C-alpha positions as CSV (number, residue, x, y, z in Angstrom):
1,M,-11.1,-14.2,-17.0
2,Q,-10.0,-16.6,-14.4
3,L,-6.3,-17.6,-13.9
4,C,-5.4,-21.1,-14.3
5,K,-2.6,-22.7,-12.1
6,S,0.1,-22.0,-14.9
7,E,-1.0,-18.4,-15.1
8,R,-1.0,-17.8,-11.3
9,S,2.7,-19.3,-11.2
10,F,3.6,-17.0,-13.9
11,L,2.3,-14.0,-12.1
12,R,4.2,-15.1,-8.8
13,I,7.4,-15.4,-10.8
14,F,6.9,-12.0,-12.5
15,L,6.4,-10.3,-9.1
16,K,9.4,-12.0,-7.8
17,I,11.7,-11.0,-10.6
18,D,10.3,-7.4,-10.6
19,L,11.0,-7.1,-7.0
20,F,14.5,-8.6,-7.4
21,I,15.3,-6.0,-10.1
22,C,14.2,-3.3,-7.8
23,Q,16.5,-4.5,-5.0
24,I,19.5,-4.8,-7.3
25,K,19.1,-1.1,-7.9
26,Y,20.4,-0.5,-4.5
27,F,23.5,-2.8,-4.9
28,I,23.7,-3.5,-1.1
29,V,20.4,-5.3,-0.5
30,I,22.2,-8.3,1.3
31,L,23.7,-5.9,3.9
32,Q,20.3,-4.5,4.6
33,P,18.8,-5.3,8.0
34,K,15.6,-7.4,7.9
35,M,12.7,-5.5,9.3
36,S,10.0,-8.3,9.3
37,G,10.6,-9.0,13.1
38,A,10.9,-5.3,14.1
39,R,8.5,-4.3,17.0
40,Y,6.7,-1.0,16.8
41,D,6.0,1.3,19.8
42,R,2.5,0.9,21.1
43,D,2.3,4.5,22.0
44,D,3.5,5.4,18.4
45,L,0.6,3.3,17.0
46,Q,-2.1,4.7,19.4
47,E,-1.1,8.4,18.5
48,A,-1.4,7.6,14.8
49,L,-4.7,6.0,15.5
50,R,-5.7,9.1,17.7
51,V,-4.9,11.5,14.7
52,L,-6.7,9.2,12.0
53,R,-9.8,9.1,14.1
54,S,-9.9,12.8,14.5
55,G,-9.6,13.4,10.8
56,G,-5.9,14.1,10.8
57,I,-3.1,13.2,8.4
58,I,-0.1,10.9,9.2
59,V,3.2,10.1,7.7
60,Y,3.9,6.6,8.3
61,P,5.8,3.5,7.0
62,T,4.0,1.2,4.6
63,D,4.8,-2.3,2.8
64,T,6.4,-0.2,0.1
65,V,7.7,3.4,0.4
66,W,7.0,5.9,3.1
67,G,3.4,7.4,2.7
68,I,1.1,10.0,3.7
69,G,-2.4,8.9,5.0
70,C,-5.8,9.4,6.6
71,D,-9.1,7.6,7.2
72,A,-10.3,6.6,3.7
73,T,-14.0,7.2,4.7
74,N,-13.5,10.5,5.9
75,A,-13.9,13.1,2.9
76,E,-12.6,16.1,4.6
77,A,-9.4,14.3,5.5
78,V,-9.1,13.2,2.0
79,A,-9.5,16.8,0.8
80,R,-6.7,18.0,3.1
81,L,-4.5,15.3,2.0
82,Y,-4.9,16.3,-1.7
83,A,-4.2,20.0,-0.5
84,L,-0.9,18.7,1.3
85,K,0.2,16.8,-1.6
86,E,-0.6,19.8,-3.9
87,R,-2.5,17.4,-6.1
88,E,-5.5,17.6,-8.1
89,D,-8.5,15.7,-6.6
90,S,-9.3,14.2,-10.0
91,K,-6.3,11.9,-9.5
92,S,-7.5,9.1,-7.3
93,M,-5.3,7.7,-4.5
94,L,-5.1,4.1,-3.3
95,V,-5.9,2.7,0.0
96,L,-4.6,0.0,2.3
97,L,-6.4,-2.9,3.9
98,D,-5.3,-5.4,6.4
99,S,-7.3,-8.4,5.0
100,P,-8.8,-9.6,1.8
101,A,-11.9,-10.5,3.7
102,K,-12.8,-6.9,3.9
103,L,-12.8,-6.1,0.3
104,N,-16.5,-7.0,-0.3
105,Y,-17.5,-4.1,1.9
106,Y,-15.7,-1.6,-0.2
107,I,-16.1,-3.2,-3.8
108,T,-19.5,-3.8,-5.2
109,D,-18.7,-6.9,-7.2
110,I,-15.3,-8.6,-7.0
111,P,-14.3,-10.5,-10.1
112,D,-12.9,-14.2,-9.5
113,T,-9.8,-12.8,-11.3
114,A,-9.2,-10.6,-8.3
115,W,-9.0,-13.6,-5.9
116,A,-6.6,-15.5,-8.2
117,L,-4.4,-12.2,-8.5
118,L,-4.5,-12.0,-4.6
119,E,-3.6,-15.5,-4.1
120,A,-0.6,-15.3,-6.6
121,A,0.6,-12.1,-5.1
122,S,0.3,-13.4,-1.4
123,P,3.1,-14.9,0.7
124,Q,3.3,-18.7,0.4
125,P,4.4,-21.3,3.0
126,Y,8.0,-22.0,2.3
127,P,10.0,-25.2,2.9
128,E,11.6,-25.7,6.3
129,G,15.2,-24.2,6.5
130,K,14.4,-21.5,3.8
131,E,14.7,-17.9,4.6
132,D,11.6,-15.7,4.8
133,D,13.2,-13.3,2.2
134,E,13.3,-16.2,-0.4
135,N,9.6,-16.2,-0.1
136,T,9.1,-12.4,-0.7
137,I,7.2,-10.9,-3.7
138,K,6.7,-7.2,-4.6
139,P,3.5,-5.9,-3.1
140,L,0.5,-5.5,-5.4
141,T,-2.0,-3.0,-5.7
142,I,-5.2,-3.9,-7.6
143,I,-7.6,-1.3,-9.2
144,Y,-11.3,-2.6,-8.8
145,P,-14.3,-1.3,-10.5
146,G,-17.4,-0.4,-8.3
147,A,-15.9,1.3,-5.3
148,R,-18.2,1.9,-2.4
149,N,-18.3,3.1,1.3
150,L,-15.3,5.3,0.9
151,A,-14.8,9.1,0.6
152,P,-16.4,10.2,-2.6
153,N,-13.5,12.3,-3.6
154,L,-11.1,9.4,-3.2
155,I,-12.9,7.4,-5.8
156,A,-11.8,7.8,-9.6
157,E,-14.2,9.3,-12.1
158,D,-14.9,5.8,-13.6
159,G,-15.9,4.4,-10.0
160,S,-12.7,2.4,-9.5
161,I,-10.5,2.4,-6.4
162,G,-6.8,1.0,-6.1
163,I,-6.5,-1.3,-3.0
164,R,-3.4,-3.1,-1.5
165,I,-3.6,-5.6,1.2
166,T,-0.7,-4.8,3.5
167,S,1.4,-7.3,5.6
168,E,3.8,-4.6,6.9
169,P,3.3,-4.7,10.7
170,F,2.7,-1.1,11.5
171,S,0.2,-0.2,8.5
172,K,-1.5,-3.6,8.9
173,A,-2.1,-2.8,12.7
174,L,-3.2,0.7,11.8
175,C,-6.0,-0.7,9.3
176,E,-7.1,-3.4,11.8
177,Q,-7.4,-1.0,14.8
178,L,-8.9,1.9,12.9
179,R,-11.4,-0.6,11.3
180,H,-11.3,1.5,8.2
181,P,-9.1,1.5,5.2
182,I,-6.2,4.0,5.1
183,V,-5.1,6.3,2.2
184,S,-1.6,5.5,1.1
185,T,0.1,8.0,-1.2
186,S,3.9,8.5,-1.5
187,A,5.2,11.0,1.1
188,N,6.2,13.9,-1.3
189,I,4.6,16.9,-2.9
190,S,3.1,16.0,-6.3
191,G,5.6,15.9,-9.1
192,H,8.6,15.7,-6.7
193,P,10.7,12.7,-6.1
194,T,9.3,9.6,-4.1
195,A,10.7,9.4,-0.5
196,H,12.0,5.7,-0.5
197,F,13.4,6.3,3.1
198,Y,12.4,8.5,6.0
199,H,15.5,10.8,5.5
200,E,14.3,11.6,1.9
201,I,10.8,13.0,3.0
202,E,10.7,16.7,2.3
203,Q,10.4,18.9,5.4
204,A,7.3,20.7,3.9
205,V,5.5,17.2,4.1
206,L,6.5,16.7,7.6
207,D,5.5,20.1,8.6
208,R,2.0,19.7,7.2
209,A,1.2,16.5,8.5
210,D,-0.6,16.1,12.0
211,Y,1.7,13.2,13.2
212,V,5.0,11.6,12.0
213,C,5.2,8.1,13.0
214,R,8.5,7.0,14.7
215,F,8.6,3.4,13.6
216,R,11.1,2.4,10.9
217,R,12.6,5.9,10.5
218,D,16.1,4.1,10.6
219,D,15.0,1.5,8.2
220,E,16.9,1.7,4.7
221,T,15.8,-1.6,3.4
222,P,15.3,-1.1,-0.3
223,A,11.8,-0.5,-1.4
224,E,9.8,0.6,-4.5
225,P,6.2,1.3,-5.2
226,S,3.9,-1.6,-5.9
227,S,2.9,-3.3,-9.0
228,I,-0.4,-2.0,-10.1
229,I,-3.0,-4.3,-12.1
230,K,-6.3,-2.7,-13.1
231,L,-9.3,-5.1,-13.3
232,N,-12.0,-4.5,-15.9
233,N,-15.8,-5.3,-15.4
234,N,-15.4,-8.2,-17.5
235,G,-12.9,-9.9,-15.5
236,T,-9.8,-9.2,-17.7
237,F,-6.9,-7.2,-16.3
238,E,-4.0,-4.9,-17.7
239,I,-0.6,-4.3,-16.0
240,I,-0.5,-0.4,-15.3
241,R,2.9,-0.6,-13.4
242,A,5.2,-3.5,-13.3
């Protein structure tokens, strides 16, 4: 099923409204610092990359909440991540990519619906004089059928995988320079509360990781997990999480 122009517009409005509701929960969203222009430390990035390339696990900031990650093509690293999370390996984890252009390498056949969804969920040019945050929409994770070229223990039993295209500077740079997708799962033990900010991450998670990134540790900009939409083989989709 392809999305027409009106449907794409509706999805963008839906994601914007959902993001706004998440921000309202914190009451002080207008007082939070903007992090879009924040610069990360290159040494911080390079150490995170070194750990990922060696099969290690990092705790890092993402375009949503703080996450735990590893190289999504390394089965041993993925197994260690499941163990750190104390999570059953039958529950697949999503991955981050830095560009939609790389999707074809990891998904066998991408339905046209996916491109329409990605277009609807991507930042659009905004009129001169408007603020960046007026053009912000909630990040979108799409679950695709036919996953390939990823760690087998990362792919769901039905052959699907959840992928999100990140525009957050640090996680985007990690994906670009690692040249592999990165696992992104919330920085908490399975069943425990999600860590929205760095100071909420359990010490057990920090102790078990091989590297804890320094970037955005002081950032308390409101953030929530992404919306999730699952694509079916026939091109139809269903909203898993608004």
